Wavefront OBJ file of the C-alpha trace (Angstrom):
o trace
v -61.888 -39.239 132.936
v -60.461 -36.216 131.140
v -57.111 -34.767 132.173
v -56.722 -31.225 133.448
v -53.930 -29.635 131.411
v -54.303 -26.225 133.057
v -52.526 -27.601 136.120
v -48.775 -27.380 136.612
v -48.906 -31.168 136.914
v -51.602 -32.517 134.537
v -53.715 -35.094 136.352
v -57.088 -36.761 136.657
v -56.806 -37.418 140.412
v -58.053 -33.989 141.592
v -54.592 -33.041 142.797
v -55.718 -29.464 143.474
v -57.883 -30.663 146.364
v -54.820 -31.915 148.285
v -52.539 -28.896 148.555
v -49.941 -30.677 150.698
v -49.539 -33.439 148.126
v -49.588 -30.938 145.267
v -46.788 -28.896 146.866
v -44.721 -32.046 147.509
v -44.998 -33.164 143.880
v -44.293 -29.652 142.608
v -41.157 -29.714 144.778
v -40.131 -33.029 143.116
v -40.903 -31.788 139.600
v -37.789 -29.558 139.094
v -35.546 -32.457 140.088
v -37.276 -34.612 137.493
v -36.768 -31.958 134.809
v -33.102 -31.619 135.789
v -32.755 -35.403 135.527
v -34.380 -35.312 132.064
v -32.035 -32.569 130.872
v -29.013 -34.476 132.188
v -30.012 -38.067 131.369
v -32.772 -37.844 128.754
v -32.183 -38.191 125.000
v -28.866 -36.549 124.213
v -28.926 -33.254 122.324
v -32.707 -33.282 121.896
v -33.894 -30.480 124.170
v -34.872 -28.088 121.348
v -36.333 -30.583 118.880
v -40.013 -30.375 117.942
v -41.224 -33.967 118.064
v -44.538 -35.337 116.756
v -45.657 -36.997 119.990
v -48.874 -38.350 121.396
v -50.034 -37.058 124.749
v -52.802 -38.514 126.866
v -55.915 -36.309 126.977
v -58.214 -38.900 128.544
v -57.896 -42.405 129.941
v -61.051 -43.510 128.186
v -60.667 -46.014 125.306
v -60.087 -44.177 122.053
v -59.704 -40.821 123.733
v -56.360 -40.950 125.423
v -53.968 -39.915 122.615
v -53.545 -36.455 121.130
v -50.843 -35.965 118.470
v -48.863 -32.797 117.874
v -45.418 -31.247 117.909
v -43.886 -30.642 121.317
v -40.414 -30.053 122.722
v -39.718 -32.945 125.055
v -38.829 -30.837 128.141
v -42.283 -29.261 127.675
v -44.061 -32.629 127.415
v -47.030 -32.686 129.771
v -45.995 -35.488 132.068
v -48.674 -36.118 134.601
v -50.633 -38.479 136.814
v -53.352 -40.534 135.150
v -55.317 -43.372 136.722
v -57.984 -45.502 135.112
v -61.495 -44.860 136.347
v -62.335 -46.556 139.632
v -64.390 -49.729 139.397
v -67.384 -49.423 141.702
v -67.447 -51.923 144.578
v -64.256 -53.589 143.319
v -63.155 -56.574 145.405
v -59.847 -58.384 145.751
v -59.809 -61.359 143.370
v -57.117 -63.554 144.925
v -55.152 -64.511 148.008
v -56.129 -64.537 151.657
v -58.293 -61.402 151.247
v -60.228 -62.734 148.259
v -63.747 -61.284 148.124
v -62.977 -58.385 150.453
v -63.271 -54.767 149.255
v -60.174 -53.523 147.417
v -58.011 -51.221 149.556
v -58.114 -47.501 148.895
v -55.331 -46.901 151.417
v -52.235 -48.919 152.251
v -52.886 -51.641 154.842
v -50.315 -51.158 157.579
v -49.155 -54.783 157.584
v -48.401 -54.627 153.831
v -46.827 -51.180 153.765
v -43.207 -52.305 153.388
v -43.906 -54.864 150.647
v -46.115 -52.476 148.681
v -43.475 -49.766 148.823
v -40.853 -52.229 147.634
v -43.029 -53.306 144.679
v -43.708 -49.702 143.636
v -40.088 -48.600 143.998
v -38.795 -51.551 141.952
v -41.289 -50.885 139.174
v -40.605 -47.164 139.309
v -36.839 -47.663 139.084
v -37.087 -49.439 135.721
v -38.692 -46.417 134.042
v -35.889 -43.819 134.267
v -33.342 -46.614 133.876
v -34.494 -47.420 130.341
v -34.353 -43.717 129.376
v -30.765 -43.612 130.647
v -29.886 -46.787 128.740
v -31.263 -45.319 125.511
v -30.099 -41.704 125.793
v -27.420 -41.936 123.077
v -29.538 -43.757 120.497
v -30.995 -40.621 118.960
v -27.535 -39.786 117.614
v -27.633 -42.872 115.359
v -31.341 -43.117 114.461
v -31.933 -44.860 111.097
v -34.796 -42.474 110.172
v -36.979 -39.666 111.479
v -39.763 -42.218 111.919
v -37.556 -44.293 114.241
v -36.198 -41.247 116.038
v -39.735 -40.170 116.852
v -40.638 -43.652 118.091
v -37.592 -43.659 120.374
v -38.604 -40.296 121.809
v -42.212 -41.460 122.285
v -40.988 -44.462 124.262
v -38.724 -42.188 126.324
v -41.397 -39.644 127.305
v -43.815 -42.429 128.224
v -41.211 -44.074 130.435
v -40.880 -40.663 132.071
v -44.634 -40.568 132.670
v -44.548 -44.087 134.094
v -41.993 -42.794 136.593
v -44.454 -40.030 137.513
v -47.142 -42.685 138.036
v -45.064 -44.518 140.639
v -43.839 -41.297 142.275
v -47.440 -40.160 142.759
v -48.211 -43.378 144.628
v -45.092 -42.979 146.794
v -45.922 -39.375 147.673
v -49.648 -39.923 148.119
v -49.591 -43.064 150.233
v -46.178 -43.468 151.908
v -45.397 -40.157 153.631
v -41.778 -39.279 154.330
v -40.540 -42.738 153.302
v -42.273 -42.320 149.960
v -40.797 -38.864 149.390
v -37.304 -40.174 150.127
v -37.808 -43.114 147.753
v -39.013 -40.703 145.045
v -35.820 -38.676 145.411
v -33.731 -41.848 145.221
v -35.390 -42.752 141.892
v -33.729 -39.652 140.428
v -30.369 -40.358 142.102
v -29.646 -43.875 140.857
v -28.079 -44.275 137.406
v -28.138 -47.173 134.963
v -24.791 -48.974 135.008
v -23.333 -46.801 137.772
v -20.812 -48.699 139.860
v -21.725 -46.989 143.128
v -25.459 -46.328 142.731
v -26.866 -48.600 140.012
v -30.476 -49.312 139.101
v -32.141 -52.059 141.141
v -32.564 -54.772 138.470
v -29.664 -56.187 136.465
v -31.167 -55.869 132.981
v -31.553 -52.135 133.551
v -27.823 -51.713 134.093
v -26.944 -53.237 130.718
v -25.953 -50.930 127.877
v -28.251 -50.392 124.904
v -25.510 -49.414 122.456
v -27.229 -49.788 119.092
v -30.636 -49.971 117.436
v -30.672 -53.752 117.100
v -30.286 -53.850 120.894
v -32.991 -51.199 121.285
v -35.509 -53.137 119.209
v -34.714 -56.342 121.118
v -35.050 -54.443 124.398
v -38.438 -52.972 123.504
v -39.651 -56.354 122.247
v -38.461 -58.490 125.169
v -37.812 -56.224 128.154
v -40.868 -54.029 127.634
v -42.802 -57.295 127.336
v -41.566 -58.148 130.815
v -43.057 -54.767 131.724
v -46.368 -55.850 130.216
v -46.492 -58.970 132.381
v -45.310 -57.264 135.569
v -47.804 -54.425 135.086
v -50.568 -56.923 134.304
v -49.851 -58.729 137.580
v -49.887 -55.409 139.459
v -53.107 -54.377 137.701
v -54.750 -57.210 139.699
v -53.526 -55.753 143.000
v -55.857 -55.438 145.950
v -54.377 -51.950 146.457
v -56.765 -50.172 144.114
v -54.665 -47.056 143.294
v -51.817 -49.299 142.109
v -54.184 -51.414 139.999
v -55.741 -48.338 138.369
v -52.336 -46.779 137.694
v -50.826 -49.840 136.053
v -53.901 -50.498 133.899
v -53.377 -47.138 132.225
v -49.613 -47.728 131.907
v -50.381 -50.918 129.965
v -52.062 -48.830 127.262
v -48.740 -47.106 126.607
v -46.617 -50.245 127.026
v -48.270 -51.777 123.950
v -46.646 -49.141 121.726
v -43.206 -49.931 123.127
v -43.566 -53.592 122.186
v -44.839 -52.593 118.735
v -41.672 -50.534 118.214
v -39.569 -53.589 119.023
v -41.510 -56.169 117.055
v -41.891 -54.022 113.940
v -38.291 -52.818 114.181
v -36.871 -56.350 114.116
v -39.295 -57.307 111.319
v -38.026 -54.397 109.235
v -34.383 -55.377 109.830
v -35.207 -58.930 108.771
v -37.041 -57.681 105.692
v -34.067 -55.625 104.555
v -31.601 -58.470 105.194
v -33.789 -60.896 103.252
v -34.022 -58.463 100.336
v -30.228 -58.249 100.143
v -29.794 -62.021 100.487
v -32.262 -62.614 97.653
v -30.770 -59.896 95.464
v -27.243 -61.256 95.794
v -28.255 -64.923 96.103
v -26.195 -65.559 99.235
v -26.715 -66.742 102.790
v -23.034 -66.426 103.739
v -22.987 -64.117 106.798
v -19.701 -62.504 105.752
v -21.031 -61.687 102.303
v -24.317 -60.465 103.736
v -22.368 -58.114 105.990
v -20.341 -56.874 103.029
v -23.572 -55.384 101.656
v -24.134 -53.358 104.818
v -26.995 -55.251 106.451
v -27.212 -57.421 109.580
v -26.806 -61.143 108.938
v -29.404 -63.511 110.376
v -27.100 -65.475 112.751
v -26.099 -62.193 114.409
v -29.772 -61.323 114.906
v -30.255 -64.743 116.519
v -27.345 -64.128 118.907
v -28.758 -60.741 119.922
v -32.148 -62.411 120.453
v -30.537 -65.053 122.694
v -28.865 -62.387 124.821
v -31.841 -60.066 125.312
v -34.269 -62.927 125.878
v -32.104 -64.548 128.553
v -31.409 -61.250 130.330
v -35.127 -60.472 130.327
v -36.360 -63.753 131.746
v -34.038 -63.209 134.707
v -36.173 -60.139 135.517
v -38.957 -62.434 136.716
v -36.800 -63.417 139.690
v -35.981 -66.703 141.353
v -37.910 -69.791 140.207
v -39.038 -70.481 143.767
v -39.630 -67.382 145.865
v -41.123 -66.803 149.298
v -41.631 -63.144 148.345
v -43.809 -64.168 145.402
v -45.925 -66.269 147.745
v -46.234 -63.393 150.212
v -47.168 -60.854 147.526
v -49.890 -63.147 146.193
v -51.370 -64.334 149.476
v -51.385 -60.745 150.741
v -53.347 -59.595 147.684
v -50.579 -57.256 146.491
v -49.639 -58.826 143.141
v -51.707 -61.321 141.180
v -51.032 -63.452 138.148
v -51.274 -62.461 134.518
v -55.009 -62.379 133.686
v -55.849 -63.513 137.198
v -59.604 -63.360 136.739
v -59.391 -65.728 133.743
v -57.690 -68.469 135.778
v -59.982 -71.422 136.527
v -58.640 -72.353 139.982
v -59.621 -71.125 143.442
v -57.333 -68.021 143.312
v -55.941 -68.939 146.725
v -53.570 -71.727 145.582
v -52.983 -73.385 148.947
v -51.887 -76.914 148.060
v -51.565 -76.217 144.304
v -48.313 -77.231 142.583
v -46.330 -75.970 139.577
v -43.295 -77.420 137.733
v -39.877 -75.791 138.094
v -36.491 -76.877 136.727
v -33.452 -78.240 138.490
v -30.329 -80.137 137.423
v -30.117 -83.807 138.397
v -27.235 -85.999 137.209
v -26.204 -83.440 134.635
v -29.677 -83.035 133.103
v -32.503 -80.563 133.477
v -35.545 -82.160 135.076
v -38.872 -80.799 136.259
v -39.957 -81.051 139.870
v -43.188 -79.925 141.453
v -43.037 -76.900 143.747
v -45.821 -75.203 145.688
v -47.638 -72.950 143.226
v -47.543 -70.003 145.620
v -43.752 -70.132 145.693
v -43.479 -70.723 141.935
v -45.493 -67.703 140.803
v -42.400 -66.041 139.306
v -41.953 -69.134 137.169
v -45.626 -69.094 136.156
v -45.338 -65.447 135.050
v -42.080 -66.272 133.229
v -43.805 -69.101 131.346
v -46.661 -66.775 130.360
v -44.061 -64.304 129.055
v -42.293 -67.053 127.099
v -45.500 -68.101 125.333
v -46.186 -64.497 124.381
v -42.603 -63.959 123.172
v -42.592 -67.102 121.051
v -45.714 -65.931 119.220
v -43.961 -62.769 118.091
v -40.843 -64.636 117.023
v -43.145 -66.750 114.864
v -44.296 -63.556 113.158
v -40.665 -62.640 112.492
v -40.137 -66.040 110.896
v -42.936 -65.323 108.464
v -40.828 -62.431 107.111
v -38.131 -64.921 106.087
v -40.726 -67.349 104.786
v -42.395 -64.707 102.582
v -39.005 -63.772 101.177
v -38.107 -67.384 100.391
v -35.249 -67.452 102.927
v -34.702 -70.779 104.676
v -33.896 -69.536 108.186
v -35.822 -69.689 111.454
v -35.280 -67.599 114.561
v -36.033 -69.267 117.878
v -35.927 -68.436 121.566
v -33.338 -70.408 123.530
v -34.254 -72.732 126.371
v -35.294 -70.821 129.473
v -32.317 -72.216 131.403
v -29.874 -70.684 128.889
v -27.498 -67.980 130.164
v -29.344 -67.501 133.449
v -27.802 -65.297 136.138
v -30.537 -65.483 138.808
v -32.015 -68.382 140.775
v -30.963 -72.048 140.978
v -30.062 -72.124 137.268
v -27.530 -69.308 137.617
v -24.052 -70.452 136.712
v -25.221 -73.725 135.161
v -24.058 -73.965 131.564
v -27.018 -74.782 129.335
v -26.988 -74.724 125.521
v -29.809 -72.970 123.638
v -31.361 -76.384 122.953
v -31.596 -77.146 126.699
v -28.620 -79.495 127.081
v -26.492 -79.059 130.188
v -22.942 -78.693 128.859
v -19.460 -78.560 130.312
v -17.553 -75.335 130.780
v -15.300 -76.398 127.910
v -18.230 -76.915 125.529
v -19.728 -73.599 126.595
v -16.450 -71.783 125.995
v -16.113 -73.405 122.578
v -19.619 -72.383 121.471
v -20.456 -69.175 123.315
v -19.425 -67.094 120.303
v -22.095 -68.937 118.263
v -24.755 -68.395 120.914
v -24.211 -64.862 122.213
v -23.098 -61.617 120.553
v -19.332 -61.333 120.310
v -17.354 -58.091 120.564
v -16.898 -58.420 116.796
v -20.681 -58.683 116.301
v -21.269 -55.595 118.397
v -18.516 -53.689 116.586
v -20.016 -54.588 113.209
v -23.538 -53.549 114.229
v -22.112 -50.328 115.689
v -20.363 -49.628 112.386
v -23.757 -49.524 110.635
v -25.199 -46.984 113.020
v -25.352 -43.553 111.404
v -28.021 -40.909 111.720
v -30.484 -40.519 108.831
v -32.622 -37.384 109.165
v -34.037 -36.699 105.688
v -37.803 -37.323 105.757
v -38.684 -40.615 104.057
v -35.077 -41.877 103.990
v -33.928 -44.962 105.904
v -30.560 -46.447 106.761
v -29.469 -49.241 104.424
v -29.831 -51.943 107.088
v -33.554 -51.458 107.814
v -36.670 -51.422 105.625
v -39.264 -48.648 105.732
v -42.425 -49.305 107.760
v -45.621 -50.268 105.984
v -47.404 -47.156 107.258
v -46.651 -43.984 109.184
v -47.828 -42.773 112.585
v -51.376 -41.504 113.155
v -52.226 -41.844 109.438
v -49.298 -39.611 108.485
v -47.187 -40.647 105.463
v -43.922 -42.491 106.022
v -42.019 -39.449 104.716
v -43.654 -37.112 107.252
v -41.333 -34.759 109.173
v -41.701 -36.559 112.489
v -38.896 -34.579 114.138
v -37.994 -30.960 113.407
v -34.495 -29.853 114.335
v -34.204 -26.267 115.549
l 1 2 3 4 5 6 7 8 9 10 11 12 13 14 15 16 17 18 19 20 21 22 23 24 25 26 27 28 29 30 31 32 33 34 35 36 37 38 39 40 41 42 43 44 45 46 47 48 49 50 51 52 53 54 55 56 57 58 59 60 61 62 63 64 65 66 67 68 69 70 71 72 73 74 75 76 77 78 79 80 81 82 83 84 85 86 87 88 89 90 91 92 93 94 95 96 97 98 99 100 101 102 103 104 105 106 107 108 109 110 111 112 113 114 115 116 117 118 119 120 121 122 123 124 125 126 127 128 129 130 131 132 133 134 135 136 137 138 139 140 141 142 143 144 145 146 147 148 149 150 151 152 153 154 155 156 157 158 159 160 161 162 163 164 165 166 167 168 169 170 171 172 173 174 175 176 177 178 179 180 181 182 183 184 185 186 187 188 189 190 191 192 193 194 195 196 197 198 199 200 201 202 203 204 205 206 207 208 209 210 211 212 213 214 215 216 217 218 219 220 221 222 223 224 225 226 227 228 229 230 231 232 233 234 235 236 237 238 239 240 241 242 243 244 245 246 247 248 249 250 251 252 253 254 255 256 257 258 259 260 261 262 263 264 265 266 267 268 269 270 271 272 273 274 275 276 277 278 279 280 281 282 283 284 285 286 287 288 289 290 291 292 293 294 295 296 297 298 299 300 301 302 303 304 305 306 307 308 309 310 311 312 313 314 315 316 317 318 319 320 321 322 323 324 325 326 327 328 329 330 331 332 333 334 335 336 337 338 339 340 341 342 343 344 345 346 347 348 349 350 351 352 353 354 355 356 357 358 359 360 361 362 363 364 365 366 367 368 369 370 371 372 373 374 375 376 377 378 379 380 381 382 383 384 385 386 387 388 389 390 391 392 393 394 395 396 397 398 399 400 401 402 403 404 405 406 407 408 409 410 411 412 413 414 415 416 417 418 419 420 421 422 423 424 425 426 427 428 429 430 431 432 433 434 435 436 437 438 439 440 441 442 443 444 445 446 447 448 449 450 451 452 453 454 455 456 457 458 459 460 461 462 463 464 465 466 467 468 469 470 471 472 473 474
């Protein structure tokens, strides 16, 4: 499924055959470009950036590399190829043909799902718009910009669905996606994590590791949808999401590598001394991990949710790797453990599986996250540093659901307010931590040079050398 780049809006959905839809999207396009110029990466409009652009959705043929100015990036609408005779794999409609149009009874819920997903895409660009001013290398600056333009294309993916399938309501929702702003008091983004600041590169790498991983699991669940256009759209988005998580995982690994080198060179594990050499001490990295992990697992929603049950039974949103599950894919009568506090302790209780699907997806995310943290720990191990990063208990620092407001230590103990207050500065980033990390942030733009606090990558992008001129300033 090649992509037509001669069109004003590149696409592989034969947009030219639907002139009404084409005109509607071309009417939305200038507003998107105005949003990008106002809220996209600061000061970057005239840079030539070595970016990849999709040229096909086929495996191995979807990425073309070359220099492009980001406002000229060919954002477009790309769906995976349709699967012939595809059926719905789960819920009350299991075995029925997948829907090519929106079923009337599910219209409101489908629109809500698409709008919520779509809102996260511009939000992350807004959160990250200042980071280019403090990039630790051209390599990292380019990776930031690649993430940003792909989030912009993911917004296009959701806007296409809104325009194509939801009429006037969809057009109004598409306009609203450009009107909300991350962190705005009066018109914020829909989900809490997307109103948090991303003030520094340690935060950015944690965000792309954890929060883009939430994106992986949400998109994977939507890729199972009985609404076929949504499933095809999100399957292609997952191809791009993998790069975002790579940026986060490799970024943290490189920070750890540099810190370990300094610790070994100066034979110290004292955080204050480590900081005196201009790198990020390991306990601070752990506190940032605790914060971003806990904020991200709130994105999965309440532990027990009637909406989750409705979305599944209706065939709108499946589980992660739904077709690999060994049950009946209907789940009536199935149970799943969720947490609650009884007599001052966390205990598991069984809840109906249909209502606990948010918790199931959260647990899948946790297993995936822990595997990557294990890879980070190997960096310390290879450098002979006796320190282990770990994810906190999933009840730690929760702001959503029945665990919200309950004080839980990283090790899973329910603690008093006094104990929390006495230890919070050990568990979560302090203003002093954030000020120190901010003090390290300074732009490095000479090809092949890297800020003192981060190691160079093992290899460059698209077989280019590490010292390649990934961004050209004009």
